[in-house]
Every structure is written in structure tokens, then in C-alpha cells.
DONULO-277854 format. One line per field, with one value per residue (C-alpha): y, x, z. Coordinates in Angstrom, 1 decimal, always signed. Last residue first. Layout:
N
py = [Y ...] .
px = [X ...] .
pz = [Z ...] .
END
This chain:
57
py = [-6.5 -8.2 -5.0 -3.0 -5.8 -5.9 -2.1 -2.2 -5.0 -3.1 +0.2 -1.6 -3.2 +0.1 +1.8 -1.0 -0.9 +2.9 +2.6 +0.1 +2.2 +5.4 +3.5 +2.1 +5.6 +7.1 +4.5 +5.2 +3.3 +3.0 +5.4 +5.0 +1.3 +0.2 -2.0 -5.3 -5.2 -6.8 -3.6 -1.8 -4.4 -4.1 -0.3 -0.5 -2.8 -0.5 +2.5 +0.6 -0.5 +3.1 +4.3 +1.7 +2.6 +6.2 +5.5 +3.5 -0.2] .
px = [-41.3 -39.1 -38.4 -37.5 -35.2 -33.5 -33.0 -31.5 -29.1 -28.0 -27.6 -25.6 -23.3 -22.7 -21.9 -19.5 -17.8 -17.4 -15.9 -13.4 -12.5 -12.1 -9.9 -7.7 -7.3 -6.4 -3.8 -2.1 -2.6 +0.3 -0.3 +2.8 +3.2 +6.7 +8.4 +9.8 +13.5 +15.8 +16.4 +17.4 +20.2 +21.5 +21.5 +23.5 +26.0 +26.5 +27.0 +29.6 +31.4 +31.4 +32.8 +35.6 +36.4 +36.7 +38.9 +41.5 +41.7] .
pz = [+8.3 +5.7 +3.7 +6.8 +8.1 +4.7 +4.7 +8.2 +7.2 +4.1 +6.0 +8.8 +6.2 +4.5 +7.8 +8.7 +5.3 +5.5 +9.0 +7.8 +4.7 +6.8 +9.3 +6.5 +4.9 +8.2 +8.9 +5.6 +2.4 +0.0 -2.9 -5.1 -4.6 -3.9 -6.5 -5.3 -4.6 -7.1 -9.1 -5.9 -5.2 -8.7 -8.5 -5.2 -6.8 -9.8 -7.5 -5.5 -8.7 -10.0 -6.7 -6.9 -10.5 -9.5 -6.5 -8.5 -9.0] .
END
């Protein structure tokens, strides 16, 4: 086996390993995105509770 065949074999093995990995999502959330979502959920929850209390009173 010469060097060219060895390189082709290594490249083929690497491609096979990459094909078995699950695909990565393009827009994986960053910490800032998660924090913004949590804060938005908290504010929305507070607004809903405040509205319900205002309607009931």
C-alpha cells in the first residue's frame, strides 16, 4: 500500500465517522438566547397573573 492509498483510506474513515455523528443544528442557542427566553417567560407569566388579579378584583 503506497502513501496515496493510505491517505485515501484515512479520508474515507474520517468521512464515515462524520456520517455517523448526529447533525449539529445551525442556530444552537447561546447563553444570551437562553437568558432572554427565560426573562421573557417570567415577564409574560407576571403579566398574565397581574391581568387575572385585575379582572378578579
